[in-house]
Every structure is written in structure tokens, then in C-alpha cells.
SELUMMI-353691 format. One record per residue (C-alpha): residue number from 1; residue in one letter; x, y, z. Coordinates in nm, 2 decimals, decimal comma. Example, Ala and Ser with C-alpha at 12.3 -4.5 7.8 and 13.67 -1.06 7.14 Angstrom:
<recs>
<rec pos="1" code="A" u="1,23" v="-0,45" w="0,78"/>
<rec pos="2" code="S" u="1,37" v="-0,11" w="0,71"/>
</recs>
This chain:
<recs>
<rec pos="1" code="M" u="0,05" v="0,04" w="0,02"/>
<rec pos="2" code="T" u="0,12" v="0,37" w="-0,06"/>
<rec pos="3" code="E" u="0,11" v="0,65" w="0,16"/>
<rec pos="4" code="Y" u="-0,03" v="0,88" w="-0,01"/>
<rec pos="5" code="T" u="-0,31" v="0,90" w="-0,29"/>
<rec pos="6" code="N" u="-0,30" v="1,21" w="-0,43"/>
<rec pos="7" code="I" u="-0,55" v="1,32" w="-0,75"/>
<rec pos="8" code="D" u="-0,66" v="1,62" w="-0,94"/>
<rec pos="9" code="L" u="-1,12" v="1,62" w="-0,91"/>
<rec pos="10" code="G" u="-1,06" v="2,00" w="-1,15"/>
<rec pos="11" code="T" u="-1,27" v="2,33" w="-1,06"/>
<rec pos="12" code="F" u="-1,63" v="2,33" w="-0,87"/>
<rec pos="13" code="A" u="-1,77" v="2,37" w="-1,33"/>
<rec pos="14" code="E" u="-1,59" v="2,07" w="-1,45"/>
<rec pos="15" code="I" u="-1,69" v="1,86" w="-1,11"/>
<rec pos="16" code="A" u="-2,10" v="1,99" w="-1,28"/>
<rec pos="17" code="K" u="-2,02" v="1,84" w="-1,63"/>
<rec pos="18" code="L" u="-1,94" v="1,49" w="-1,53"/>
<rec pos="19" code="E" u="-2,19" v="1,26" w="-1,49"/>
<rec pos="20" code="N" u="-2,45" v="1,36" w="-1,26"/>
<rec pos="21" code="G" u="-2,24" v="1,67" w="-1,18"/>
<rec pos="22" code="K" u="-2,07" v="1,43" w="-0,90"/>
<rec pos="23" code="A" u="-1,73" v="1,28" w="-0,87"/>
<rec pos="24" code="F" u="-1,64" v="0,99" w="-0,63"/>
<rec pos="25" code="L" u="-1,35" v="0,89" w="-0,47"/>
<rec pos="26" code="H" u="-1,33" v="0,60" w="-0,41"/>
<rec pos="27" code="D" u="-1,22" v="0,37" w="-0,64"/>
<rec pos="28" code="A" u="-1,01" v="0,78" w="-0,77"/>
<rec pos="29" code="L" u="-0,87" v="0,75" w="-0,42"/>
<rec pos="30" code="N" u="-0,85" v="0,37" w="-0,33"/>
<rec pos="31" code="L" u="-1,05" v="0,41" w="-0,08"/>
<rec pos="32" code="T" u="-1,08" v="0,12" w="0,20"/>
<rec pos="33" code="S" u="-1,34" v="0,29" w="0,50"/>
<rec pos="34" code="C" u="-1,58" v="0,48" w="0,29"/>
<rec pos="35" code="E" u="-1,69" v="0,66" w="-0,06"/>
<rec pos="36" code="I" u="-1,69" v="1,05" w="-0,05"/>
<rec pos="37" code="S" u="-1,88" v="1,20" w="-0,33"/>
<rec pos="38" code="V" u="-1,81" v="1,57" w="-0,44"/>
<rec pos="39" code="N" u="-2,14" v="1,68" w="-0,57"/>
<rec pos="40" code="I" u="-2,31" v="1,97" w="-0,79"/>
<rec pos="41" code="A" u="-2,64" v="2,00" w="-0,81"/>
<rec pos="42" code="P" u="-2,81" v="2,27" w="-1,04"/>
<rec pos="43" code="K" u="-3,05" v="2,54" w="-0,95"/>
<rec pos="44" code="G" u="-3,36" v="2,33" w="-0,93"/>
<rec pos="45" code="F" u="-3,23" v="2,01" w="-0,93"/>
<rec pos="46" code="K" u="-3,46" v="1,73" w="-0,70"/>
<rec pos="47" code="V" u="-3,29" v="1,32" w="-0,71"/>
<rec pos="48" code="P" u="-3,57" v="1,16" w="-0,82"/>
<rec pos="49" code="F" u="-3,59" v="0,87" w="-0,57"/>
<rec pos="50" code="N" u="-3,56" v="0,78" w="-0,21"/>
<rec pos="51" code="H" u="-3,24" v="0,63" w="-0,09"/>
<rec pos="52" code="K" u="-3,12" v="0,42" w="0,24"/>
<rec pos="53" code="H" u="-2,81" v="0,22" w="0,33"/>
<rec pos="54" code="K" u="-2,86" v="-0,14" w="0,46"/>
<rec pos="55" code="Q" u="-2,45" v="-0,10" w="0,65"/>
<rec pos="56" code="N" u="-2,43" v="0,29" w="0,58"/>
<rec pos="57" code="E" u="-2,44" v="0,60" w="0,74"/>
<rec pos="58" code="E" u="-2,40" v="0,94" w="0,53"/>
<rec pos="59" code="V" u="-2,34" v="1,28" w="0,60"/>
<rec pos="60" code="Y" u="-2,40" v="1,54" w="0,36"/>
<rec pos="61" code="I" u="-2,20" v="1,88" w="0,40"/>
<rec pos="62" code="V" u="-2,31" v="2,13" w="0,25"/>
<rec pos="63" code="L" u="-2,00" v="2,43" w="0,06"/>
<rec pos="64" code="K" u="-2,25" v="2,66" w="-0,12"/>
<rec pos="65" code="G" u="-2,58" v="2,66" w="-0,16"/>
<rec pos="66" code="S" u="-2,89" v="2,57" w="0,01"/>
<rec pos="67" code="G" u="-3,18" v="2,36" w="-0,04"/>
<rec pos="68" code="I" u="-3,37" v="2,03" w="0,18"/>
<rec pos="69" code="I" u="-3,26" v="1,68" w="0,25"/>
<rec pos="70" code="T" u="-3,60" v="1,51" w="0,27"/>
<rec pos="71" code="V" u="-3,47" v="1,26" w="0,60"/>
<rec pos="72" code="G" u="-3,78" v="0,97" w="0,62"/>
<rec pos="73" code="D" u="-4,07" v="1,25" w="0,67"/>
<rec pos="74" code="K" u="-3,88" v="1,52" w="0,78"/>
<rec pos="75" code="K" u="-3,78" v="1,85" w="0,57"/>
<rec pos="76" code="I" u="-3,51" v="1,99" w="0,66"/>
<rec pos="77" code="N" u="-3,30" v="2,33" w="0,56"/>
<rec pos="78" code="V" u="-2,93" v="2,31" w="0,47"/>
<rec pos="79" code="K" u="-2,75" v="2,61" w="0,40"/>
<rec pos="80" code="E" u="-2,35" v="2,67" w="0,28"/>
<rec pos="81" code="G" u="-2,20" v="2,51" w="0,64"/>
<rec pos="82" code="S" u="-2,46" v="2,29" w="0,70"/>
<rec pos="83" code="A" u="-2,36" v="1,95" w="0,84"/>
<rec pos="84" code="V" u="-2,65" v="1,70" w="0,87"/>
<rec pos="85" code="R" u="-2,59" v="1,31" w="0,89"/>
<rec pos="86" code="V" u="-2,88" v="1,00" w="0,78"/>
<rec pos="87" code="A" u="-2,86" v="0,64" w="0,96"/>
<rec pos="88" code="T" u="-2,88" v="0,33" w="0,75"/>
<rec pos="89" code="G" u="-3,25" v="0,24" w="0,76"/>
<rec pos="90" code="V" u="-3,39" v="0,55" w="0,64"/>
<rec pos="91" code="A" u="-3,48" v="0,75" w="0,34"/>
<rec pos="92" code="R" u="-3,34" v="1,01" w="0,22"/>
<rec pos="93" code="T" u="-3,33" v="1,19" w="-0,11"/>
<rec pos="94" code="I" u="-3,22" v="1,58" w="-0,16"/>
<rec pos="95" code="E" u="-3,33" v="1,92" w="-0,37"/>
<rec pos="96" code="N" u="-3,13" v="2,23" w="-0,50"/>
<rec pos="97" code="T" u="-3,41" v="2,51" w="-0,36"/>
<rec pos="98" code="G" u="-3,16" v="2,80" w="-0,37"/>
<rec pos="99" code="D" u="-3,14" v="3,02" w="-0,66"/>
<rec pos="100" code="S" u="-2,79" v="2,87" w="-0,78"/>
<rec pos="101" code="E" u="-2,58" v="2,55" w="-0,72"/>
<rec pos="102" code="L" u="-2,57" v="2,32" w="-0,45"/>
<rec pos="103" code="H" u="-2,22" v="2,25" w="-0,40"/>
<rec pos="104" code="F" u="-2,15" v="1,99" w="-0,10"/>
<rec pos="105" code="I" u="-2,00" v="1,65" w="0,01"/>
<rec pos="106" code="C" u="-2,18" v="1,33" w="0,14"/>
<rec pos="107" code="V" u="-1,95" v="1,08" w="0,31"/>
<rec pos="108" code="Q" u="-1,97" v="0,76" w="0,33"/>
<rec pos="109" code="A" u="-1,90" v="0,50" w="0,61"/>
<rec pos="110" code="K" u="-1,96" v="0,17" w="0,82"/>
<rec pos="111" code="E" u="-2,30" v="0,25" w="1,08"/>
<rec pos="112" code="G" u="-2,09" v="0,17" w="1,40"/>
<rec pos="113" code="S" u="-1,75" v="0,17" w="1,32"/>
<rec pos="114" code="L" u="-1,57" v="0,44" w="1,39"/>
<rec pos="115" code="T" u="-1,39" v="0,37" w="1,74"/>
<rec pos="116" code="Q" u="-1,12" v="0,55" w="1,73"/>
<rec pos="117" code="F" u="-1,07" v="0,92" w="1,61"/>
<rec pos="118" code="A" u="-0,82" v="1,20" w="1,64"/>
<rec pos="119" code="F" u="-0,55" v="1,23" w="1,94"/>
<rec pos="120" code="G" u="-0,72" v="0,92" w="2,01"/>
<rec pos="121" code="D" u="-0,60" v="0,77" w="1,70"/>
<rec pos="122" code="A" u="-0,34" v="0,97" w="1,63"/>
<rec pos="123" code="E" u="0,06" v="0,98" w="1,80"/>
<rec pos="124" code="L" u="0,30" v="1,32" w="1,80"/>
<rec pos="125" code="C" u="0,51" v="1,26" w="1,58"/>
</recs>
């Protein structure tokens, strides 16, 4: 295993041109613990379906714009700086309700698998 993997995703404008405006990092970075996607949703975009995960929780981190993340029957207004965690087994979808593109990162990781973090998993060198 190499010490690191580095890629250039390109600009947000370039990511917006990718299929569904998504750049998935799992394969590109050889990730072994999570899936991360960088997403650009155009004005008025709504994911046309709900989905849920069997093993992975998801965290949506909004970088720019505003929208609504629907979790079950609850609608959560989000904007730049918002972060929303969605547990396994719960239906979710996202839509851009703002006046510009909605930029967000979605992180998927196996629910309940995090046992160490920050300095619990670090040592000073």
C-alpha cells in the first residue's frame, strides 16, 4: 500500500459536467474505509428518488448554496456550512431550492465502525 494517493478533481465547473454532477473518490483514491462524493446540483435539481443504505450512514456537508434534505418524512433546510448525518435504514433525498448551484460533499461509512478518531487515533511525531 502506498503512503498516499493524490488526485485533481478539477474545478467545481468541471465536476458539474461529470455524470450526475458527481465525482466519486472511492476508486480514484483507493479508499478502504468510506466512500466520498463531491456533488454539484444545478438550480432546481432534485434527486428523482429516495434511497437508503443497509450498512452505511451518510453525512452531507454543504459547501455552497441551499436546499432541502428529506430524511424519512422530515424536511431539513440546509445552506452553506450545514452538515446532516443520516442513519442506515432511513430514506433520504436532496434537492436544490436555492438561486445557484448546490455544492456538497457526501461521506458514506459503515455505521458503528468508528472506534478511534482525532488524537485517539494519532500520535505526535
